GUFI-955805 format. One record per residue (C-alpha): x, y, z; residue in three letters. Coordinates in steps of 0.05 Angstrom, whole numbers, plus 5000, padded with zeros to 4 digits. Example, Ala and Ser with C-alpha at 12.3 -4.5 7.8 and 13.67 -1.06 7.14 Angstrom:
% residues 2
524649105156ala
527349795143ser
//
This chain:
% residues 101
360708730424val
364708150399glu
369908610367leu
370608980434ala
371708320470arg
377108150420gln
380108850428arg
379408970354arg
375709640354ile
379510160313ser
379210910326pro
375010990263asp
369810530292met
369310980353gln
368011610313ala
361411960316gly
360011840389gly
359412360444ile
361511930503ala
365811330522thr
365810860581val
372510600605ser
372510010654asn
379610040681phe
377109660742gly
378009010705ile
385409130712phe
384809220788gly
385309980785met
381210340837glu
380911000800trp
383811380741gly
383312030704thr
380811840635pro
381212350578ile
375412390528pro
377012180457leu
377712730405pro
371013020384asp
367612700445gln
364413070503thr
365512600562leu
368711970587leu
366011560646leu
371311150682gly
369610560725leu
374210300779gly
374509610812val
369209440863gly
371809270932lys
368809121000lys
369309671052val
366409741122pro
360410221124val
356910441188trp
349610201191asp
345910691235glu
339910221245thr
344109621266arg
349310051302lys
355009661271glu
359609651211phe
357209231152val
361009041089pro
359009411027lys
361709390956thr
364010070931glu
367410300867ala
370310960845gln
367011290785ile
370411850747thr
367312320697leu
371812740652ser
368413230606phe
369613800558asp
367314460589his
366014740520arg
360114260514ser
357614150585ile
358514540649asp
360114260718gly
352814270740gly
350413850682gly
356213370689ala
354813300764ser
347413150751arg
349312630699leu
354312290746leu
349312300803lys
344111960759arg
349111430737val
350811280810ile
343311220827glu
342310720770leu
348310310790leu
346010280862gln
339210030840asp
339809660773pro
332309520772thr
331510250751lys
335210100687leu
//
């Protein structure tokens, strides 16, 4: 973790994994189209969180809610769209309720 914070992780240190998470939101980017590293299956991209108005049906008014764009790029040779969609849906569920982690 410390090497990552210092931005000192070499490509060799990233070898052997199947997935990568890229948090481009820390640079203020809302979304991106990340490309998986060679020999990896998928890359999850996280955009910046921002407040947006969301209609609350119970209260009959708009309320502020934090939303962020999440992108999943994957290699179709390893996983199909259905599997990737289920994975992304589960990630979203966990991020919406971190107590499930």
